C-alpha positions as CSV (number, residue, x, y, z in Angstrom):
1,M,144.2,163.6,52.2
2,Q,146.3,165.4,54.8
3,M,149.6,164.9,53.0
4,Y,148.7,165.0,49.3
5,G,145.4,166.9,49.4
6,D,143.4,164.0,48.0
7,A,142.0,160.9,49.7
8,L,142.5,158.8,46.6
9,S,146.3,159.7,46.3
10,M,147.6,156.4,47.6
11,A,150.9,155.2,46.1
12,V,151.8,151.5,45.9
13,P,155.2,149.8,46.0
14,D,156.9,149.3,42.7
15,I,158.0,145.8,43.8
16,D,159.3,144.7,40.5
17,R,162.0,147.3,40.5
18,T,162.8,147.9,44.2
19,D,165.8,146.8,46.1
20,C,164.3,146.9,49.6
21,I,160.8,146.7,50.9
22,L,159.7,147.3,54.5
23,V,156.4,145.7,55.3
24,L,154.4,146.5,58.5
25,G,151.2,144.9,59.6
26,A,150.5,143.4,56.1
27,N,150.3,139.8,55.0
28,P,150.3,139.6,51.2
29,A,150.3,135.8,51.4
30,A,146.8,135.9,52.7
31,S,145.5,139.2,51.3
32,N,147.3,139.5,47.9
33,G,148.3,143.0,48.9
34,S,144.9,144.2,49.9
35,M,145.0,147.9,48.8
36,W,147.8,146.9,46.5
37,G,146.8,144.9,43.4
38,L,149.8,142.6,43.5
39,G,149.2,139.4,41.6
40,D,151.5,136.4,42.3
41,P,152.9,137.9,45.5
42,K,155.1,134.9,46.2
43,G,156.7,135.1,42.8
44,R,157.3,138.8,43.1
45,F,158.7,138.7,46.6
46,S,160.9,135.7,45.6
47,A,162.2,137.6,42.5
48,L,163.1,140.5,44.7
49,R,165.2,138.3,47.0
50,E,166.8,136.5,44.0
51,R,168.1,139.7,42.6
52,G,169.7,140.5,46.0
53,G,167.0,142.7,47.5
54,K,165.7,142.7,51.0
55,V,162.2,142.0,52.4
56,V,162.0,143.2,56.0
57,L,158.7,142.2,57.7
58,L,157.5,143.6,61.0
59,D,154.5,141.9,62.7
60,P,153.5,140.6,66.1
61,R,153.0,137.2,64.4
62,R,155.3,135.3,62.1
63,T,152.8,135.3,59.3
64,E,152.6,133.2,56.1
65,S,154.5,136.1,54.3
66,A,157.5,135.7,56.6
67,A,158.6,132.7,54.5
68,W,159.3,135.2,51.7
69,A,161.2,137.7,53.9
70,T,164.9,138.1,54.4
71,S,164.1,139.0,58.0
72,H,161.1,139.1,60.3
73,H,160.9,141.1,63.6
74,F,158.3,140.8,66.2
75,I,156.9,144.2,67.1
76,R,154.5,144.9,70.0
77,P,151.0,145.8,68.9
78,D,150.5,149.6,68.6
79,G,154.3,150.0,68.3
80,D,154.5,150.9,64.6
81,S,154.3,154.6,65.1
82,A,157.1,154.6,67.7
83,F,159.2,152.3,65.5
84,L,158.8,154.6,62.4
85,L,159.6,157.7,64.4
86,A,162.8,156.0,65.6
87,V,163.7,155.1,62.0
88,L,163.1,158.7,60.9
89,H,165.2,159.8,63.9
90,V,168.2,157.9,62.6
91,I,167.7,159.1,59.0
92,F,167.6,162.7,60.1
93,A,170.3,162.5,62.7
94,E,172.8,160.7,60.3
95,D,172.0,163.0,57.3
96,L,170.5,160.1,55.3
97,A,167.5,162.1,54.1
98,D,167.1,163.0,50.5
99,E,167.6,166.8,50.4
100,T,165.9,167.2,47.0
101,S,162.7,165.5,48.3
102,L,162.8,167.6,51.5
103,R,163.0,170.9,49.5
104,A,160.1,169.8,47.4
105,A,157.9,169.1,50.4
106,S,156.7,171.4,53.2
107,R,157.2,171.3,57.0
108,A,160.0,168.8,56.9
109,H,161.6,170.6,59.8
110,V,158.5,169.9,62.0
111,L,158.8,166.1,61.2
112,A,162.5,166.2,61.9
113,D,161.9,167.9,65.3
114,L,159.3,165.3,66.2
115,A,161.5,162.4,65.2
116,A,164.3,163.9,67.3
117,Q,162.3,163.0,70.4
118,F,162.3,159.3,69.6
119,P,165.8,157.9,69.6
120,P,165.9,154.1,69.1
121,E,167.1,153.6,72.7
122,R,164.0,155.3,74.1
123,V,161.7,153.3,71.8
124,A,163.2,149.9,71.9
125,P,161.8,148.6,75.2
126,A,158.2,149.6,74.3
127,V,158.2,148.1,70.7
128,G,160.2,145.0,71.6
129,I,163.0,145.5,69.0
130,D,166.6,146.2,69.9
131,A,167.9,149.7,69.3
132,A,170.7,148.3,67.2
133,V,168.2,146.5,65.0
134,I,166.2,149.7,64.5
135,R,169.3,151.6,63.5
136,S,170.3,148.9,61.1
137,I,166.9,148.8,59.4
138,A,166.9,152.6,59.1
139,R,170.3,152.7,57.5
140,D,169.7,149.8,55.1
141,F,166.4,151.4,54.0
142,A,167.9,154.9,53.5
143,K,171.0,153.7,51.7
144,A,169.2,151.3,49.3
145,D,169.2,152.6,45.7
146,R,165.5,152.0,45.6
147,A,163.3,151.2,48.6
148,C,159.6,151.3,49.6
149,A,157.7,151.0,52.8
150,Y,154.2,149.5,52.9
151,S,151.6,148.9,55.6
152,R,148.0,147.7,55.8
153,V,145.3,146.9,58.4
154,G,147.6,145.6,61.1
155,V,148.9,149.2,61.3
156,C,145.6,151.0,60.5
157,Q,143.6,149.2,63.1
158,S,145.9,150.1,66.0
159,A,145.7,152.8,68.6
160,F,147.7,155.1,66.4
161,G,146.5,154.1,62.9
162,P,146.4,157.5,61.1
163,V,149.7,158.5,62.7
164,A,151.4,155.3,61.7
165,S,150.0,155.5,58.1
166,W,151.3,159.0,57.8
167,L,154.8,158.0,59.0
168,V,154.9,155.2,56.4
169,E,154.2,157.7,53.7
170,A,156.7,160.2,55.2
171,L,159.4,157.6,55.3
172,N,159.0,157.0,51.5
173,V,159.2,160.8,50.8
174,V,162.1,161.6,53.2
175,T,164.3,159.0,51.6
176,G,163.5,160.1,48.0
177,N,161.5,157.0,47.2
178,F,158.2,158.8,46.5
179,D,156.9,158.7,42.8
180,R,160.1,157.1,41.5
181,E,160.9,153.7,40.0
182,G,161.5,151.1,42.7
183,G,159.9,153.3,45.3
184,V,156.2,154.0,45.7
185,M,154.3,155.0,42.6
186,F,150.8,155.7,41.2
187,P,149.3,153.5,38.5
188,T,148.1,155.3,35.4
189,V,144.4,154.5,35.7
190,A,142.5,153.5,32.5
191,A,139.1,154.5,33.8
192,D,139.7,157.2,36.4
193,I,136.8,157.8,38.8
194,G,138.9,160.3,40.7
195,P,137.5,163.5,39.2
196,L,133.9,162.2,39.7
197,A,134.6,161.2,43.2
198,R,136.1,164.5,44.1
199,R,133.1,166.3,42.7
200,L,130.5,164.0,44.4
201,V,132.2,163.2,47.6
202,G,135.1,165.6,47.9
203,N,138.0,165.7,50.4
204,H,136.3,166.5,53.6
205,Y,137.0,165.9,57.3
206,G,135.3,167.0,60.5
207,R,132.4,169.0,58.9
208,W,130.1,167.4,61.4
209,K,130.2,164.9,64.2
210,S,128.3,161.8,65.3
211,R,125.3,162.6,67.5
212,V,126.1,160.6,70.6
213,R,129.9,160.4,70.9
214,G,131.0,163.3,68.8
215,L,133.3,161.4,66.4
216,P,134.2,163.3,63.3
217,E,132.9,162.8,59.8
218,F,135.4,161.7,57.2
219,I,134.6,162.0,53.4
220,G,130.9,161.8,54.3
221,S,131.0,158.8,56.6
222,L,131.1,158.0,60.3
223,P,133.0,155.1,61.8
224,S,131.1,151.9,62.2
225,A,131.8,151.9,66.0
226,V,128.9,154.4,66.4
227,M,126.2,152.3,64.7
228,A,124.7,150.7,67.8
229,E,124.7,153.8,70.0
230,E,123.1,155.9,67.2
231,M,120.4,153.3,66.9
232,E,119.8,153.0,70.7
233,T,119.9,156.6,71.8
234,P,116.6,158.5,71.5
235,G,116.3,162.0,70.1
236,R,116.5,163.9,66.9
237,G,118.7,162.1,64.3
238,Q,118.3,158.7,65.9
239,I,118.9,155.9,63.3
240,R,115.5,154.1,62.9
241,A,116.1,152.3,59.5
242,L,119.0,150.6,57.8
243,V,120.0,149.5,54.3
244,C,122.8,147.0,54.5
245,M,124.4,146.1,51.2
246,A,126.5,142.9,51.0
247,G,127.7,143.4,54.6
248,N,127.6,141.4,57.9
249,P,128.3,144.0,60.6
250,V,127.2,141.7,63.4
251,L,130.4,139.7,62.7
252,S,132.6,142.5,61.3
253,I,132.4,145.5,63.7
254,P,133.4,145.7,67.4
255,N,130.9,144.4,69.9
256,G,128.7,142.7,67.4
257,P,126.3,141.4,70.0
258,R,125.4,145.0,71.0
259,L,124.7,145.9,67.4
260,E,122.6,142.7,67.0
261,R,120.4,143.8,69.9
262,A,120.0,147.3,68.3
263,L,119.0,145.9,64.9
264,E,116.0,144.2,66.6
265,K,114.6,147.6,67.7
266,L,114.8,149.3,64.3
267,D,111.6,150.4,62.6
268,F,112.8,148.9,59.3
269,F,115.8,147.0,58.0
270,V,116.5,146.2,54.4
271,A,119.3,143.8,53.5
272,M,120.8,143.3,50.0
273,D,122.4,139.9,50.2
274,L,122.5,136.4,48.8
275,Y,122.6,134.8,52.3
276,V,120.5,134.9,55.3
277,N,123.4,135.5,57.6
278,E,124.0,136.7,61.2
279,T,123.0,140.3,60.2
280,S,120.5,139.8,57.4
281,R,118.4,137.4,59.5
282,H,117.2,140.4,61.4
283,A,116.0,142.2,58.2
284,N,112.4,142.9,57.4
285,V,113.1,142.4,53.7
286,I,116.0,140.7,52.0
287,L,116.6,141.7,48.4
288,P,119.0,139.1,46.7
289,P,121.1,140.6,43.9
290,K,122.5,138.8,40.9
291,H,125.4,136.5,41.5
292,V,128.8,137.8,40.4
293,F,128.7,135.3,37.5
294,E,125.6,137.0,36.2
295,T,127.1,140.5,36.1
296,G,130.1,142.0,34.4
297,N,133.0,143.2,36.4
298,F,135.4,146.1,35.9
299,D,137.5,146.8,39.0
300,V,137.2,150.5,39.3
301,L,138.7,150.9,42.7
302,L,141.5,148.4,42.9
303,S,142.8,149.3,39.4
304,R,144.1,152.4,41.2
305,F,146.5,150.3,43.3
306,S,147.9,147.7,40.8
307,A,151.6,146.8,40.8
308,R,151.6,147.3,37.0
309,N,149.4,149.2,34.7
310,V,146.8,146.6,33.8
311,I,143.2,146.7,32.6
312,K,140.6,143.9,32.5
313,Y,136.8,143.4,32.0
314,S,135.1,140.2,32.9
315,P,131.7,139.9,31.1
316,P,128.8,137.8,32.6
317,I,129.3,134.0,32.2
318,V,125.8,132.9,33.4
319,E,122.6,133.9,31.6
320,T,120.5,136.4,33.7
321,Q,117.0,135.4,34.7
322,E,114.1,137.9,34.3
323,D,113.4,138.0,38.1
324,T,117.0,139.0,39.1
325,R,118.5,142.5,39.5
326,D,122.0,143.6,40.1
327,D,123.1,145.7,43.1
328,W,123.1,148.9,41.0
329,T,119.5,148.4,39.9
330,I,118.3,147.7,43.4
331,A,120.0,150.7,44.8
332,V,118.8,153.0,42.1
333,E,115.2,151.8,42.5
334,L,115.3,152.2,46.3
335,A,116.6,155.8,45.8
336,L,113.9,156.6,43.2
337,R,111.1,155.3,45.4
338,L,112.4,157.2,48.4
339,R,113.0,160.6,46.7
340,A,111.7,160.8,43.1
341,P,108.2,161.7,42.0
342,S,106.2,158.9,40.4
343,W,106.6,160.3,36.8
344,L,110.4,160.4,37.1
345,R,110.6,156.8,38.2
346,G,109.2,155.5,34.9
347,V,111.7,157.7,33.0
348,A,114.8,157.1,35.2
349,G,114.5,153.3,35.3
350,P,115.3,152.7,31.6
351,L,117.8,155.5,31.5
352,T,119.8,154.0,34.4
353,R,119.8,150.5,33.0
354,D,123.4,149.4,32.1
355,L,124.6,152.8,33.3
356,P,127.8,151.4,35.0
357,E,128.9,149.8,31.7
358,R,128.2,153.0,29.8
359,V,130.1,155.2,32.4
360,I,133.1,152.8,32.3
361,D,133.1,152.9,28.5
362,V,133.1,156.7,28.4
363,L,135.9,156.8,31.0
364,L,137.9,154.3,28.9
365,R,137.4,156.3,25.7
366,T,138.5,159.5,27.3
367,G,141.2,158.0,29.5
368,P,145.0,157.8,28.8
369,Y,144.8,154.6,26.8
370,K,141.8,155.6,24.6
371,T,140.3,152.1,24.6
372,T,136.7,150.7,24.8
373,L,134.8,148.2,26.8
374,R,134.3,146.2,23.6
375,A,138.0,146.0,23.1
376,L,138.4,144.6,26.6
377,E,135.8,142.0,25.9
378,D,138.0,140.8,23.1
379,A,140.9,140.5,25.5
380,P,139.6,138.0,28.1
381,H,142.9,137.8,30.0
382,G,143.2,141.6,30.2
383,L,145.8,144.0,28.9
384,D,149.2,144.6,30.4
385,L,149.9,148.3,29.7
386,G,153.4,148.3,31.2
387,P,155.3,149.2,34.4
388,L,154.3,152.1,36.6
389,V,155.5,155.5,35.4
390,R,156.1,158.8,37.3
391,S,153.0,160.9,37.8
392,G,155.0,164.2,37.6
393,G,153.3,165.6,40.7
394,D,149.7,165.3,39.3
395,R,148.6,163.3,42.4
396,V,149.7,166.0,44.9
397,R,146.7,168.3,45.2
398,T,147.5,170.5,48.2
399,P,147.0,174.2,47.8
400,D,150.8,174.8,47.3
401,R,151.3,171.6,45.3
402,K,153.8,170.4,47.9
403,I,153.6,167.3,50.1
404,D,152.8,168.2,53.7
405,L,155.3,166.1,55.7
406,A,153.8,167.2,59.0
407,P,150.0,167.6,59.0
408,E,149.1,169.4,62.2
409,V,146.3,167.0,63.2
410,L,148.7,164.1,63.0
411,V,151.6,165.9,64.7
412,I,149.4,166.7,67.7
413,D,148.3,163.1,68.0
414,A,151.9,162.0,68.1
415,S,152.0,163.1,71.7
416,R,150.0,160.0,72.5
417,V,152.7,157.9,71.0
418,A,155.3,159.5,73.3
419,R,153.2,158.6,76.4
420,W,152.7,155.1,75.1
421,V,156.4,154.6,74.7
422,D,157.2,155.7,78.2
423,E,154.3,153.8,79.8
424,H,154.6,150.5,77.9
425,G,158.3,149.7,78.3
426,A,157.6,147.2,81.0
427,R,153.9,146.3,80.5
428,D,152.5,142.9,81.3
429,G,149.2,141.2,80.5
430,L,148.0,139.8,77.2
431,V,146.8,141.8,74.1
432,L,144.8,140.4,71.3
433,I,145.5,140.8,67.5
434,G,143.5,139.5,64.6
435,R,144.6,137.5,61.6
436,R,143.3,136.6,58.1
437,N,143.3,133.2,56.4
438,L,143.4,132.7,52.7
439,R,140.8,129.9,52.7
440,S,138.4,132.1,54.6
441,N,138.7,135.4,52.5
442,N,137.4,137.2,55.6
443,S,134.2,135.0,56.1
444,W,132.9,134.8,52.5
445,L,134.3,131.3,51.9
446,H,133.1,129.7,55.2
447,N,130.0,128.4,53.6
448,V,131.9,126.6,50.8
449,R,132.4,123.1,52.0
450,S,135.6,122.3,50.1
451,L,137.3,125.4,51.6
452,A,135.8,125.2,55.1
453,K,137.0,121.7,55.7
454,G,140.4,120.7,57.1
455,P,142.3,121.8,60.2
456,D,140.7,124.2,62.7
457,R,141.8,127.6,61.6
458,S,139.9,129.5,64.4
459,R,142.2,128.6,67.3
460,L,143.7,131.2,69.7
461,L,147.4,131.4,69.0
462,M,149.6,131.7,72.1
463,H,153.3,131.7,72.8
464,P,154.7,128.8,74.9
465,T,155.9,131.1,77.7
466,D,152.4,132.5,78.1
467,A,150.8,129.1,78.0
468,Q,153.2,127.8,80.6
469,R,152.5,130.8,82.9
470,L,148.8,130.2,82.6
471,S,149.1,126.4,82.9
472,L,147.5,125.7,79.5
473,G,148.3,123.0,77.0
474,D,147.9,122.8,73.3
475,G,144.2,122.2,72.4
476,D,142.9,123.3,75.8
477,S,139.5,125.1,75.9
478,V,139.8,128.6,77.2
479,R,137.7,131.7,77.8
480,V,139.0,135.0,76.3
481,R,137.6,138.0,78.1
482,S,137.7,141.8,77.4
483,R,135.8,144.8,78.6
484,A,133.2,144.2,75.8
485,G,132.5,140.5,76.4
486,E,133.8,136.9,76.5
487,V,134.2,134.1,73.9
488,A,135.3,130.4,74.1
489,A,138.2,129.2,72.1
490,R,140.8,126.4,71.9
491,V,144.5,127.2,72.3
492,A,147.2,126.5,69.7
493,I,150.6,126.9,71.2
494,T,153.2,128.3,68.8
495,G,156.5,130.1,68.6
496,D,155.1,132.1,65.7
497,I,153.4,134.6,68.0
498,M,155.1,137.2,70.1
499,P,155.1,136.6,73.9
500,G,152.4,138.7,75.5
501,V,150.3,138.6,72.3
502,V,147.4,136.2,71.4
503,S,145.6,136.0,68.1
504,L,142.1,135.1,66.9
505,P,141.0,135.3,63.3
506,H,138.0,137.4,62.2
507,G,135.0,136.1,60.3
508,F,134.0,133.2,62.5
509,G,131.0,132.9,64.9
510,H,128.3,131.7,62.5
511,Q,126.4,129.5,64.9
512,A,123.5,131.9,65.2
513,A,122.7,131.5,61.5
514,A,123.4,127.8,61.3
515,Q,119.9,127.1,59.9
516,T,120.5,129.1,56.8
517,I,124.3,129.0,56.2
518,R,124.7,125.4,57.3
519,T,128.3,124.8,56.3
520,A,129.5,127.9,58.0
521,G,127.2,127.4,61.0
522,A,128.8,124.0,61.7
523,L,132.2,125.7,62.3
524,D,132.8,126.2,66.0
525,G,135.1,129.2,65.9
526,P,134.3,132.3,68.0
527,N,133.3,135.7,66.8
528,V,136.3,137.8,67.7
529,N,134.3,141.0,67.4
530,A,132.3,139.9,70.4
531,I,135.3,140.9,72.5
532,T,136.7,143.8,70.5
533,D,135.5,147.1,72.0
534,E,133.3,149.6,70.2
535,M,134.4,152.3,72.7
536,R,138.1,151.9,71.8
537,V,138.8,154.1,68.8
538,E,141.7,156.3,67.8
539,P,140.7,160.0,68.1
540,I,141.4,161.4,64.6
541,I,138.8,159.6,62.5
542,G,137.5,157.1,64.9
543,T,139.0,153.9,63.4
544,S,138.2,150.9,65.6
545,I,141.2,149.5,67.5
546,L,141.1,145.8,66.6
547,N,144.7,145.0,67.3
548,G,146.2,145.4,70.8
549,V,143.0,144.7,72.6
550,P,143.7,144.0,76.3
551,V,142.3,140.5,77.3
552,V,142.4,137.9,80.0
553,V,142.7,134.2,79.1
554,V,141.7,131.5,81.5
555,G,141.0,127.8,81.3
556,A,137.4,126.9,80.6
557,T,137.0,125.7,84.2
558,Q,139.2,128.3,85.9
559,Q,138.2,131.5,87.6
560,S,139.9,134.8,87.1
561,R,139.6,138.2,88.7
562,D,142.3,139.8,86.6
563,P,141.3,143.4,85.6
564,I,140.9,144.4,82.0
565,E,143.0,147.4,81.0
566,S,140.7,150.0,79.5
């Protein structure tokens, strides 16, 4: 939104034609690209290497994707912004920037002046990467014929998430790799909800703030970190009721135990879910929607981020029973009963039936490919509509139609990065990062016995030097403590984690719901969000800091008085 004037303007790597890809805080082997509809990530990354390209991976953990990389570099959690500023420093200082791209953008000089403050020699001790390596990565990226930088939640969920995300985009633009083949590009969407989203939701930021902590609104939403305090704190605007749709925030947001206590005090709580899980078990009413096999599926959102222009519709494959409703029908009826007069409910119900399919069909008919939903039903494997093509500037919606390379709110926040660099060059203590496992798919597959069985995937990963310092052995039981709380875990000692960093996966901690989700409830992994801190958010939009959480780890029978860094 800040750079391109539209929150939906998110370009994806054109991996099939690139020569070099820089990946920060992403693990396509486990997430299939996440906000990047990749498909066969192993095959695509392998093909890139086979044609002589480079895959440079930066992560505090040697993830599953590292097997596909030409090089992997450990980077200290929260260090992505500083690293990227050092890379931009080299590119500007050595005249490696693409002048045509700089002229087509605005405020490039502000970005260059900022990057000048972050030479690799200043940044290297803090991020844990040698200055010579940073310079080499910068030169290789800038000199590649076609290159792209890509990041995901490992970067977003850090202390400088918005700043780091901006700098990834800026790196692509500065090197001339924005909206070009082999760089980052925009898919041509067959059924584009962008115009409707801009009309209904808009591109807004900071119009109002949360009642208790004063965190800013962003496109009509507040960060999940404020949920518990907004439920607990009396006064005008206090949250007294909740509708939770296919979510499990007791496991998925920071300090889940606090939220769980707050849910118990609500006046009313409605859950739309197939499971009685850790969150929905506190609901007054649970409304189970149709199973995914009972509903059609057209991926409206992720089709905006596919690596090729593709289109697919999956019709229902299980016959619907009379007593079932899909999520859309339930949401519409709740809205009607809350706001509409009784006479309108009877009229609106039939009119809104099958509305999603009718809307998609209209969007397909009026879209760039002029197709129909019926045509897609006759193509069960979907349609490949070809490689990505240049957008011609259509996705840049700033007032002057130029990319803003140095949005003011982000430039101001970069001052925190400078302080972090100077204060963290010689830091000690442990910090916690998360991780995702393909067989978990967050936590959705934990109640599937065939996928939940096997080795314990919930262990605390720790580097051998840290284990030796703490007198811990592989498999030892430990307590992991933060300002927010404490969990029990078992240690797995591995060289695949950076010294000073430990890792727990998200999505575990189902024991409280063991009576209803019995397979998941039998897993003994801890809920990592019992020790992530709802008070630690970055200041721009209030994203929770889930990576780089200061923790103390002690043996299960040991005592520790070590302080927790706030």
